[in-house]
C-alpha angles and dihedrals in degrees: 000000000000114000116228090219087073088071098049098102131105115273097027114128125226137177122208118207110209091018094164095073121105096252095036095051088049090050091051092055094046092050092047089049088056090057101261123137108239134190129170150179136218137176094237143033115243146143093284092051091049091049092051092052090050087056092053099261111133114225125190121203112228128026113268134152091237090065087076115083118223093244097051111133100198147355129225121198138187122241088255092063112085134197094264090063108119094234094048091047090051092050092049091049091051097043094247109153115247119206134187117242092247092053088058094048090045092054091047091052090060089068091067125076088212117046111176110191120186117206136168141113090264137020101030098127095045094046093045088051092050090050089051091054090050094047091049091049088051091052092238092141092219132195107232138198116183129172091229143029119288114200091214089063098029083225143051095259145038133201107219134177099219128100095257132086122184118198139177107237117205123197096207110120086359088282093156091060087077090062127093105212123186087185116030119189121201109190098179141325125226137153107279140135088042090167084075107022119061096218144322092293090056090051091050091050090058093048089051090053089049091053090049090059089072111101120244092260093048133090138243115207111207137185105243091194094057112083093197092056095047094047090047091056097042110137094006111161095221131090105271120199113191130206129194149121097280131070089243086078120081092233115033143156130241134179093028111185125180122204112176108301093345133081136191126199144149120248119215128194116202093335098314124101110252101180144318121251139204111198122196098198120080133240142051089260088065091051086057091047089053090051090052091050090048092050090052090048091052089054089052092051095246116164120246095246092058089054091048096049095036092056092042089058094051114102100169139283127266114287092008104115087318117180109231100178141267134300122188090338095311122120113235119208133173128210136181095220109141104153125071091244091055091046089053092051091048095048092043087056095046093049089063093054095074100232115163093230136012112213111192125194105189128188112189115222118228128351094246094056092045092052097042095048098030099128092046090052091050091052093055097038090060090066106073120080092235125025124193117179126207120201117275115278104235098203105170097350142089119219100252090145096062093229127146138178084252086074090060092045090056090059099047116070113234094010119140125211110206111177099201131059089228091060091047093050092048090051091052092048090053097049107031115116139160112288094037128118111205114202123193103196136183143074094261129071098295089117088077090072094060093043091052091046095056098040 
């Protein structure tokens, strides 16, 4: 099997299929920064495509064989691009190597002496963003790949010149098993992506394999409070540093105080105070994310003040409890939560903010996840004062199950299923009042409703 690292030299020419995606557009810029000549194609125009063109990377709209120049050395594709794609078929017919996106990122990570990879069912984007803030405060000049937009970077990536790369590491399709972490973070492990994994045990098996990719002199950062994570790592022959809310963890928090959307707490490492922190994102789950980022920073030898000031400067990542504006006196927020565990963390946080009503617009993500975790979704969706349901966002799937958001609405008293965004926006306009928090929630395009509402 050809190794992608063979192509990481100036002057080599690559073509990226699906270049407009968050991770792919970041990859394009990183490869161009390494001196490679990059072209790409995507099905749609968009901000990422426009930004790539501004940086001198040609992007064609639509997938056609003629998009591939005769002297292209390799192709990289996203998971959504299949073998029948015209560009992939052309490459195969002409013996041009085709790589998966994660193979490319994995090869790039080998060029860094410090490869910090953040995994977990929930919290990856936020924790990767926190680590980025800390690394920037520590003047490490990191290369960064995040699955969302970070205001500090005005993007989801950064091409640095230091010896550290920080990357979000997703378990779906075992993508993270292409990475080469020197520090691997496991935030939590739950049953998810059950269109690929058979069950929770299968998920845990993959996370174990991810941890085993760490070299003998590397570190695995593990959530002490998560039984699934700790059982998955039992007997692992790597150095494991734990984080949690109890002193039994290596890195833990004490004196936690919440004030509105902010929190303050002290961070201890093995019984000794490491630093104190003021965090400007709400929720206990973000305290835990900060502890994970701190544990990773300790493994990288980062000084306490850089952790303190890096976390103090973090105000959230795009689509992670992101304030969109006000409408008729109501605060409108958007969040990417699309798993019952993420919904629970979000609603736990909102309940402490003392709004008079929580109005939730939820768009489930994929038919398989909705069906597999149906009862868990119902349990969380009963919590808000008002629940409006958008139709399921199909993403990569076809509805072979015959499930709809109407099925959820039938199980939650008072819930309303409104199949179009126009109907949902009109309902919000009619009900919004001062004292409300309106949440548009899901991994699809539900954020457009809130943005339209506050315009």
